[in-house]
MARDREN-996049 format. One record per residue (C-alpha): x, y negated, z. Coordinates in steps of 0.1 Angstrom, whole numbers, plus 5000, padded with zeros to 4 digits. Each point is the difference from the previous one (the first is absolute). Layout:
<sites>
XYZ
...
</sites>
This chain:
<sites>
394332187499
496849774999
497150095022
496750074983
498649685014
502949794985
499450194966
496349915001
500749645010
502549954971
497350134976
497149805015
501749665005
499949934962
496550134996
496949775002
497550285000
501750235025
499350385001
497350215017
501050265026
499350274974
502349844975
502849965027
499650375010
500350114964
502849764989
502350025031
499250325017
499350204968
496850155011
497550024970
496850145013
498949815031
496749845011
499749635009
499350085038
503150225002
502249754983
498749735024
501050225030
503550044986
500649644988
498249785025
502050095031
503349954981
499249664984
497849865026
502950005025
502349804977
499349634999
501249984964
496750184988
496549884999
496750174989
498549784972
496449914994
499350294977
501850275021
503449984983
503249965020
502149704993
503549895010
500649645015
503249835007
500049965038
502649785015
501050035036
500049675021
503850025001
500149944962
497649714998
501349664993
500549805032
497349754990
497450274993
500250175034
497249955026
501949925031
498450025036
501849775024
499150055035
500649905037
498950195030
500949875034
502150245021
497849965029
496850064982
497750125027
498850365000
496649895007
499649824967
496950144984
501450114967
497150244996
498149694986
502650034971
499849624997
503049785008
498549684992
499649725027
500750035029
502150314994
502449834975
500549735026
500850255027
502950174981
499150154966
500449864966
500050164965
500549814968
499950154965
502249844975
500350064963
501149784970
499949685021
496550085014
499450065037
496950135019
499550075036
499150375006
497350015028
499350374999
502350275013
498350254977
501149804971
503750005012
499850385005
498650044965
502849794984
502850225016
500750184966
499849704978
501849735019
503449915013
499849905037
502149735016
500049985037
501049675015
502450185024
500750345014
497450005027
497449914975
500850334981
499850195032
496849845009
498650094966
500850365003
498450005034
496949834987
499850244970
500050305024
496449895009
498950094965
502450294989
501850275018
502950004976
502449704999
499549764972
502250064969
500549644991
502649834979
501549735022
502349724990
502149835026
500449634993
503150015023
501650274978
499249824967
501349675014
503250185010
500350164965
499249684980
501949755021
502950185017
502049685004
497349815017
499350005037
496250074999
499550195033
496849855013
496649894987
501049645008
503050054977
497850134972
497649705004
502849754998
501650194970
496850014979
498549675013
496950175013
497349755010
497250035026
502150265020
498550085034
501450315017
497450015027
497050144980
499850344983
498649864968
502749744998
502650275004
498750204971
499549694978
503749925007
501050344990
498049964967
501749694991
503450165006
498950294979
499249774972
503649865000
501450355002
498050114969
501049694981
503750045008
500050384993
498649964966
502549724992
502750265008
498350264976
498650205030
496650064985
498450305017
499850125036
502350284990
502649754989
499649825033
500450315020
503150104981
501349655006
499550045037
501650345001
502849944975
502750045026
498450335012
500850344984
497750054970
498150334997
501450244974
497050184985
502250244981
500450225031
496150065001
497950214979
497849694993
500649654988
498749655012
497150024975
498750325017
499749825033
498649684984
497250204985
498850215030
496449975009
498949735023
498050265021
500150145035
502050325004
503150185013
503449994984
502750275003
503749924996
502250304990
503850064996
501850174972
499350345015
496349925000
500049985038
497449755015
502049735018
497249755007
496149984999
498149685002
496349884999
498849684985
497049814986
501949914969
502450254986
501649774974
500549725025
501450225028
502350204978
501249704983
501049845033
502850265004
501849874969
499749625006
502549965029
497249845022
502050045032
497350225016
501750275020
503049954977
502250275016
497350264997
499249914965
503650014989
500150365015
497050104981
501249864967
503450165003
498450345001
497049944978
499750164966
496250044992
496749885011
496750185001
496749835009
496550115010
497249764995
497350005027
496649835001
500549845033
502549895025
498750265026
500650284974
503549864996
500750005038
499050375003
501950104969
503249835012
499750165034
499650354984
502949954976
502349885027
499150305021
500650244970
503349864988
501549835031
501849744977
503449865011
498949635000
496650045016
499349975037
497850295009
496749885014
499650135034
496450065010
499750145035
497550275006
497049865016
496250024999
498149734981
496450104997
497949924970
496550054986
499650244971
500449754971
501049964964
502149714989
499149924963
502949864981
500549904963
502250254980
502849944975
498250254977
497049894979
496650115012
501250135033
499949915037
502550095027
498350135031
501750025034
498250245024
500749905036
498950245028
501250075035
500350374994
501850004967
503249834985
499449724975
498450144967
500649814968
497750084972
499749884964
496449984989
499350004963
496849804997
497350164978
501650355004
497150225014
502650275010
501549755024
496850035022
501050355011
503449905011
498549715019
497550235018
502850235010
502049715013
497249855019
499150325016
503650045012
500049655015
496650045017
500950345015
503549905011
500750005037
502749895024
502749764989
502550034973
503049775001
501049874966
502549704996
498349914967
496649995017
501649775026
501249774972
496549984986
498349945033
502549725009
499349844965
496350035006
500449825033
501249694982
498350014967
496850205005
497849694991
501450014964
499650374993
497250234989
499450265026
497450285001
499150105036
499150374994
498050045032
497749704992
498450204970
498750315016
500950254973
502750074974
497849934970
499349645011
503749945005
500750124964
497349784987
501749715017
503350094984
498250014966
498749655005
503649895006
500950174968
497349794983
501649685012
503550124996
501449664988
498849835032
501850245024
503049795005
498149665003
496750075016
499050195032
496850214995
498150205025
497250224987
497650145025
497450274992
</sites>
């Protein structure tokens, strides 16, 4: 049976004008008498979380054909080729976020390649921002390890990246040739100006090898990344989607948003819970035979029947939700996170996070005397002020110390990423009304919550 979003998508994909939220509610939910505001509250959370839908210029919802990177032609993909020296010093000041000279010369090099054009990437932020739209090609295994280590300086969650191993591709395309080293590849493809001593030269060599791979693959009618991955994995057991309650199109059209995913078996028991910055990318990775924790993934897929997701507005919210779900269900394939009871003191503060729901903020109340409190604030709702007053009163009056593993997770996160978060220090403002005014100001700039750090002082 089709989901309501699939039904709406099939209708809108052939419509140039699209449909308003009111029209969608009337046509697909059979509700005749409904206001515009109420229709928006029903439709927006459903369609906004699905990358197949966009809100048009005149307020109508439209459907677009969204292609995952795996289904793009090989010559239309943006590849990021990189080398990171295995002995990259910890003291390297990556906080500058710039890897141009002299840092490139010391052990870092990133090159973007697409359709025959190359450019040096000199800003780590740019690399991080291209995670979802690029295919990453590490020069070697230690480069991939180094990149994940480097990425942790920016994100708590591991990067959900699509990687392509040149070694695996060479093995698949040229099984009868002895091409085991980079020197073998240089000789095979007549690479010129090869110099293995410099990071930039290493990545430049990889780019030239990649160009030969793309050309040879297309001659063999291997046109998309999906075709290439299937070629690499053709000797491995293919995944039979008939045993699941979903098909490949379902996972291909998942939202590219942060959240938690819940895998269930045929008896609807939760067998695994995970968190991610990109639901589509992460869930897809289980079905591409990537080699990552292969034994564990095989066990999960053997028992998997259905998938549920919860979209979050931030990675910190995903971390908290994952912990709570694992604690609740104790899934078979999860390792229970053991957080020993200890005292980590904190000031009374509110962490202000973006929300997956429109016109809302997620507030995390952190206090010594209370467990972590998560509160969804509907901006512009005057009734919300009373709830905030009650919460703030509890926080200010709380005494002693309350141990809470979720609170420890938040405090650990803050220790590393506090400079990137909006935090309201309750005690700085003197009274509750001023704290509420500050939260209202955050509401007024809700679109900047995840990109800018603001501090409002009375």
